[in-house]
C-alpha positions in Angstrom: -59.6 -36.9 -2.9 -59.1 -33.7 -1.1 -56.0 -35.1 0.5 -54.8 -36.2 -3.0 -55.4 -32.7 -4.3 -53.5 -31.3 -1.4 -50.7 -33.6 -2.2 -50.6 -32.5 -5.8 -50.7 -28.9 -4.7 -47.9 -29.4 -2.3 -45.8 -31.2 -4.9 -46.3 -28.3 -7.3 -45.3 -25.6 -4.8 -42.2 -23.7 -5.9 -38.9 -24.4 -4.3 -37.2 -21.2 -3.1 -33.4 -20.9 -3.3 -31.4 -20.4 -0.1 -29.0 -18.1 -1.8 -28.2 -15.0 0.2 -29.4 -11.6 -1.0 -26.2 -9.7 -1.8 -26.1 -5.9 -2.0 -24.7 -4.0 -4.9 -20.9 -3.5 -4.1 -21.1 0.2 -4.7 -24.2 0.7 -2.5 -22.6 -1.5 0.1 -19.4 0.6 0.2 -21.3 3.9 0.3 -23.5 2.7 3.1 -20.6 1.3 5.2 -18.6 4.5 4.7 -21.5 6.3 6.3 -21.4 3.9 9.2 -25.0 2.6 8.6 -25.0 -0.2 11.1 -28.7 -0.9 10.7 -28.4 -1.5 7.0 -25.4 -3.7 7.6 -27.5 -5.8 10.0 -30.3 -6.1 7.4 -27.9 -7.4 4.8 -26.2 -9.8 7.2 -29.6 -11.1 8.4 -30.6 -11.7 4.7 -27.6 -13.9 4.3 -24.8 -11.6 3.2 -21.4 -13.2 4.0 -19.6 -11.2 6.8 -16.6 -10.9 4.5 -18.5 -9.5 1.5 -16.2 -7.1 -0.4 -17.4 -3.7 -1.6 -16.4 -1.8 -4.7 -13.5 -0.2 -3.0 -11.5 -0.5 0.2 -12.8 -4.0 1.0 -15.0 -5.7 3.5 -17.3 -4.1 6.1 -14.7 -4.7 8.8 -12.0 -3.0 6.6 -14.3 -0.1 5.8 -15.0 0.3 9.5 -11.3 0.3 10.3 -10.6 2.8 7.5 -13.3 5.1 8.8 -12.6 4.5 12.4 -16.2 3.3 13.1 -15.9 0.8 15.9 -19.6 0.0 16.0 -19.4 -1.2 12.5 -16.3 -3.2 13.2 -18.0 -4.8 16.3 -21.0 -5.9 14.2 -18.9 -7.6 11.5 -16.6 -9.4 14.0 -19.7 -10.6 15.9 -21.0 -12.1 12.7 -17.8 -14.0 12.0 -15.7 -11.6 9.8 -12.1 -12.7 9.4 -10.0 -10.1 11.3 -7.0 -10.8 9.1 -8.7 -10.9 5.7 -6.8 -9.2 2.9 -8.4 -7.1 0.1 -7.4 -7.2 -3.5 -4.3 -5.0 -2.7 -3.2 -7.3 0.1 -4.3 -4.9 2.8 -5.8 -6.0 6.1 -8.2 -4.0 8.3 -5.2 -3.2 10.6 -3.1 -1.9 7.7 -6.0 0.3 6.5 -6.6 1.7 10.0 -2.9 2.5 10.3 -2.9 4.2 6.9 -5.7 6.5 8.0 -4.1 7.1 11.4 -7.1 5.5 13.2 -5.4 4.8 16.5 -8.5 3.6 18.3 -9.3 1.2 15.5 -5.7 -0.1 15.5 -5.9 -0.7 19.3 -9.3 -2.4 19.0 -8.1 -4.8 16.3 -4.9 -5.7 18.1 -6.8 -6.3 21.3 -8.9 -8.8 19.4 -5.9 -10.7 18.0 -5.3 -9.1 14.6 -2.0 -10.1 13.2 0.4 -7.2 13.6 3.1 -8.4 11.2 2.5 -9.2 7.5 4.2 -12.3 6.0 7.7 -11.8 4.7 8.1 -9.3 1.9 4.6 -7.9 2.2 3.3 -4.4 3.0 2.8 -4.2 6.8 0.6 -1.9 9.0 3.9 -0.3 10.2 4.9 0.5 6.5 1.5 2.3 6.1 1.7 4.2 9.4 5.2 5.4 8.7 4.6 6.2 5.1 1.5 8.4 5.9 3.3 10.1 8.8 1.2 8.9 11.7 3.9 8.9 14.4 1.5 8.0 17.2 0.2 4.9 15.4 3.7 3.9 14.4 4.9 4.2 18.0 2.0 2.0 19.2 2.6 -0.6 16.6 6.3 -0.8 17.5 5.4 -1.1 21.2 3.1 -4.0 20.4 5.8 -5.9 18.5 5.6 -4.7 14.9 8.7 -5.6 12.9 10.7 -2.4 12.6 12.7 -3.9 9.7 9.8 -5.4 7.8 10.3 -5.2 4.0 7.6 -4.6 1.3 7.1 -6.8 -1.8 10.2 -5.4 -3.5 12.3 -5.3 -0.3 11.8 -1.7 0.7 12.1 -1.2 4.4 9.9 0.7 6.9 12.7 3.3 7.2 12.8 3.8 3.4 9.0 4.7 3.6 9.9 7.5 6.0 12.6 8.7 3.6 10.4 8.4 0.5 7.9 10.9 2.0 10.5 13.1 3.8 9.3 12.3 7.3 12.5 13.3 9.0 11.4 12.9 12.6 9.9 9.6 12.0 13.1 8.4 10.3 15.1 9.7 13.3 12.8 7.8 15.7 13.0 4.6 13.7 16.8 4.8 13.8 16.8 5.5 17.5 14.6 2.4 18.0 17.1 0.3 16.2 16.0 0.3 12.6 18.6 -1.2 10.2 19.8 1.4 7.8 21.5 -1.0 5.4 18.7 -2.9 3.5 18.4 -2.4 -0.2 15.4 -3.3 -2.3 15.4 -5.4 -5.5 16.6 -2.4 -7.5 19.7 -1.9 -5.3 18.3 1.2 -3.7 18.3 1.8 0.1 17.5 4.7 2.4 20.6 6.6 1.4 19.9 6.4 -2.3 16.3 7.5 -1.9 17.4 10.4 0.4 20.0 11.6 -2.2 17.6 11.2 -5.1 15.1 13.5 -3.3 17.9 15.9 -2.2 17.1 15.4 1.5 20.6 15.8 2.8 19.7 15.9 6.5 17.9 12.5 6.2 20.8 11.2 4.1 23.2 12.1 6.9 21.0 10.3 9.4 20.8 7.0 7.4 24.5 6.8 6.6 27.9 7.0 8.4 30.1 10.0 7.8 32.3 8.3 5.2 29.2 7.1 3.2 27.7 10.6 3.4 30.8 12.4 2.2 31.1 10.0 -0.8 27.4 10.5 -1.6 27.4 14.3 -1.5 30.6 14.3 -3.7 28.7 12.5 -6.5 27.0 14.5 -9.2 23.2 14.9 -8.6 22.5 13.3 -11.9 24.1 10.0 -10.8 21.3 9.5 -8.4 18.6 9.6 -11.1 15.5 11.8 -11.3 13.6 12.5 -8.1 10.6 10.2 -7.5 7.3 12.1 -7.4 5.3 10.9 -4.4 2.1 11.9 -6.1 2.2 10.6 -9.7 -1.1 11.2 -11.4 -3.7 8.9 -13.0 -6.9 9.5 -14.8 -8.9 8.4 -11.7 -6.9 10.8 -9.5 -7.3 13.7 -11.9 -11.1 13.1 -12.0 -11.3 13.0 -8.2 -9.3 16.2 -7.8 -11.6 17.9 -10.3 -14.6 16.7 -8.4 -13.0 18.0 -5.2 -12.3 21.4 -6.7 -16.0 21.7 -7.8 -17.2 20.7 -4.3 -15.0 23.4 -2.7 -16.3 26.0 -5.1 -19.9 25.2 -4.3 -19.2 25.1 -0.5 -19.9 21.3 -0.1 -18.1 18.9 2.1 -15.1 17.1 0.6 -14.8 14.3 3.2 -16.0 11.5 0.9 -13.9 12.4 -2.1 -10.9 13.0 0.1 -11.1 9.4 1.3 -11.2 8.2 -2.3 -8.2 10.4 -3.2 -6.3 8.8 -0.4 -7.1 5.3 -1.7 -6.1 6.2 -5.2 -2.9 7.9 -4.1 -1.8 4.8 -2.1 -2.5 2.6 -5.1 -0.3 4.8 -7.2 2.5 5.0 -4.7 2.5 1.2 -4.1 2.7 0.6 -7.8 5.7 3.0 -8.0 7.5 1.4 -5.1 6.7 -2.2 -6.0 7.3 -2.2 -9.8 9.0 0.9 -11.1 12.8 1.1 -11.4 14.1 4.6 -10.7 15.4 6.7 -13.6 19.2 6.3 -14.0 21.8 8.6 -15.4 22.6 8.1 -19.1 26.1 8.1 -20.6 26.9 8.9 -24.3 29.3 6.3 -25.6 31.2 7.2 -28.8 33.3 4.6 -30.7 35.5 5.2 -33.8 38.5 3.7 -35.6 41.5 5.8 -36.4 41.6 6.7 -40.1 38.1 5.6 -40.6 35.7 8.3 -39.4 32.9 6.8 -41.4 32.8 3.9 -38.9 32.2 6.2 -36.0 29.1 5.5 -33.9 27.4 6.8 -30.8 24.8 5.5 -28.5 23.2 6.3 -25.2 23.8 3.8 -22.3 21.4 3.9 -19.4 22.9 2.9 -16.1 21.3 -0.3 -14.9 20.1 -0.9 -11.4 22.4 -2.8 -9.1 20.0 -5.7 -9.1 17.5 -6.7 -11.7 14.3 -7.0 -9.6 11.9 -9.8 -10.2 9.2 -7.2 -10.6 10.8 -5.4 -13.5 8.4 -4.0 -16.0 8.3 -6.3 -19.2 8.8 -3.2 -21.4 12.1 -2.3 -19.8 13.6 -5.6 -18.8 14.4 -8.6 -21.1 15.8 -11.9 -20.2 15.4 -14.2 -17.2 14.5 -12.3 -14.1 16.8 -12.7 -11.1 14.7 -13.8 -8.2 15.5 -12.3 -4.8 16.8 -14.7 -2.1 14.2 -16.5 -0.2 13.2 -14.7 3.0 13.6 -16.6 6.3 10.5 -18.2 7.7 9.1 -16.1 10.5 6.7 -17.2 13.2 4.1 -14.7 14.2 
């Protein structure tokens, strides 16, 4: 009878789920940015997947690379984290380390087999290093085999990133190392067009031959379109800048908010480079028939980009998009 009772009690015992205990994504990111290895170990021991994604930046490995915290990176790799995992923006741990200029993290990742080159027409770690002006990181990536002529999602080259941000010495170094100066993105813009739009004549001279440069400088400035602002604003960025200003006034550290500003700024710039066609010069076209002035008409004609990019905004492009040519298959 006692055995029977025990059997009944055993049968009635609750069955506990084996589901892992997951942290709050915001709390996870905050803790990982602080480099809290012990807390990471507790979450992992409780069943958290090693590639768990936080509220910003990405996984624990990605946050470690972004912050340059090698201990955190070692922990997540030892627990099975994917070294080449991409976040929602298509960024790997290597790309994030390159963006922040974390040379030690870049070296650590490459020594452990991180993929140095992104697939065709994707943002690469070298794009990020050059765009953010980290010459030492860019040099190391190139030495280790980074594709110096890699193109982003809309075909913008690594050299064009240096031009976009006005990194003249980096542009010079890329050219000296053999960077191709001729590629144009899906909007028909290349390094020369970007340099002229930003009125960076020294860079324009570097990325063109004498004949091309003379033709370019002879054109009216308006023909190149409006300069592209490298720091277009957003509501999130404005809020972060206001928070930073308040912290400065109160004498507090701005390290955390500065990192969030960097993330938001890169998001804005990527959106501009990937999707936005540059402003073009407009022409006033007037038509009339002799003897019938009442039939006169006028309209503004906006110059179209040389190519209709497949990523053209729906509000400004109508019709069937022209897809770019297929990129050659590369083996990495």
